[in-house]
C-alpha positions as CSV (number, residue, x, y, z in Angstrom):
1,X,-79.1,-74.3,96.4
2,X,-82.4,-74.6,98.4
3,X,-82.5,-76.4,101.6
4,X,-84.7,-79.5,102.1
5,X,-86.4,-81.0,105.1
6,X,-85.3,-84.5,106.2
7,X,-86.3,-86.8,109.0
8,X,-83.2,-88.5,110.5
9,X,-83.3,-91.5,112.8
10,X,-81.1,-94.2,114.2
11,X,-81.2,-97.7,112.7
12,X,-79.7,-99.3,115.9
13,X,-80.6,-99.1,119.6
14,X,-79.2,-96.0,121.3
15,X,-78.3,-95.5,124.9
16,X,-77.7,-97.6,127.9
17,X,-80.3,-100.3,128.6
18,X,-82.5,-99.5,125.6
19,X,-86.3,-99.9,126.2
20,X,-88.5,-102.0,123.8
21,X,-88.7,-99.1,121.4
22,X,-84.9,-99.3,121.0
23,X,-84.0,-96.1,122.9
24,X,-82.6,-95.7,126.4
25,X,-83.0,-92.8,128.7
26,X,-81.7,-89.4,127.7
27,X,-81.3,-90.3,124.0
28,X,-82.5,-88.7,120.7
29,X,-84.7,-91.0,118.7
30,X,-85.2,-88.8,115.6
31,X,-85.2,-85.2,114.3
32,X,-86.3,-83.1,111.4
33,X,-83.4,-81.2,109.9
34,X,-82.6,-78.8,107.1
35,X,-79.9,-79.8,104.6
36,X,-79.1,-79.7,100.9
37,X,-78.8,-83.5,100.5
38,X,-79.5,-86.8,102.3
39,X,-75.8,-87.2,102.9
40,X,-75.6,-83.8,104.6
41,X,-78.7,-84.5,106.6
42,X,-77.1,-87.8,107.8
43,X,-74.3,-85.8,109.4
44,X,-76.5,-83.4,111.4
45,X,-76.4,-84.0,115.2
46,X,-79.9,-83.5,116.7
47,X,-78.4,-81.7,119.8
48,X,-78.7,-78.5,117.8
49,X,-82.5,-78.6,118.2
50,X,-84.5,-75.5,118.5
51,X,-82.4,-73.3,116.2
52,X,-82.9,-73.3,112.5
53,X,-81.3,-70.0,111.6
54,X,-77.6,-70.8,111.4
55,X,-75.6,-69.5,108.6
56,X,-73.8,-72.3,106.8
57,X,-70.5,-71.4,108.5
58,X,-72.0,-71.3,112.0
59,X,-73.9,-74.5,111.4
60,X,-70.8,-76.4,110.2
61,X,-68.8,-75.2,113.2
62,X,-71.3,-76.1,115.9
63,X,-72.3,-79.4,114.3
64,X,-68.7,-80.5,114.1
65,X,-68.3,-79.5,117.8
66,X,-71.4,-81.6,118.8
67,X,-69.9,-84.7,117.0
68,X,-66.5,-84.2,118.7
69,X,-68.3,-83.9,122.1
70,X,-70.4,-87.0,121.3
71,X,-67.2,-89.0,120.7
72,X,-65.0,-87.5,123.4
73,X,-67.5,-87.8,126.2
74,X,-68.6,-91.2,125.0
75,X,-72.2,-89.9,125.1
76,X,-74.7,-92.5,124.1
77,X,-77.5,-90.2,123.2
78,X,-77.0,-90.5,119.4
79,X,-75.0,-92.9,117.2
80,X,-71.3,-92.0,116.9
81,X,-71.3,-93.1,113.3
82,X,-73.5,-91.1,110.8
83,X,-73.7,-94.3,108.7
84,X,-76.1,-95.7,111.4
85,X,-78.6,-92.9,110.7
86,X,-81.4,-93.3,108.2
87,X,-82.7,-90.3,106.2
88,X,-86.2,-89.7,104.9
89,X,-86.9,-86.8,102.5
90,X,-89.9,-84.7,103.7
91,X,-89.9,-81.8,101.3
92,X,-88.5,-78.4,100.5
93,X,-87.7,-76.1,103.4
94,X,-89.4,-72.7,103.7
95,X,-87.1,-70.0,102.3
96,X,-86.6,-68.3,105.7
97,X,-85.2,-71.4,107.3
98,X,-81.5,-71.6,107.7
99,X,-79.3,-74.6,108.4
100,X,-80.1,-76.6,111.6
101,X,-82.5,-78.8,113.4
102,X,-86.2,-77.9,113.2
103,X,-87.3,-80.3,115.9
104,X,-85.8,-83.3,117.7
105,X,-87.3,-86.0,119.9
106,X,-85.4,-86.5,123.1
107,X,-86.3,-89.4,125.4
108,X,-85.8,-88.1,129.0
109,X,-85.0,-90.6,131.6
């Protein structure tokens, strides 16, 4: 199955003391990811940015690790619940792209 490109973004403010745009310092506001479906895209953590060449096995392993770290460390840089993430279909990914995050927007503080 071919991979698609999706924009993912939070539907609720993220981070401590969110600014008027809804995002606090050191938070992700959105990302473009590769996935097979909107549901799969919703479960991608943007902290995997900059690498879009994962095999499916590698991607699933490291993505799960990021979600565990997100919850364990009580990070507030991305929602802890994938249901709070909206997904927008962009198009079909280039054939040479693997699983991962194409680009993410991180709001440094």
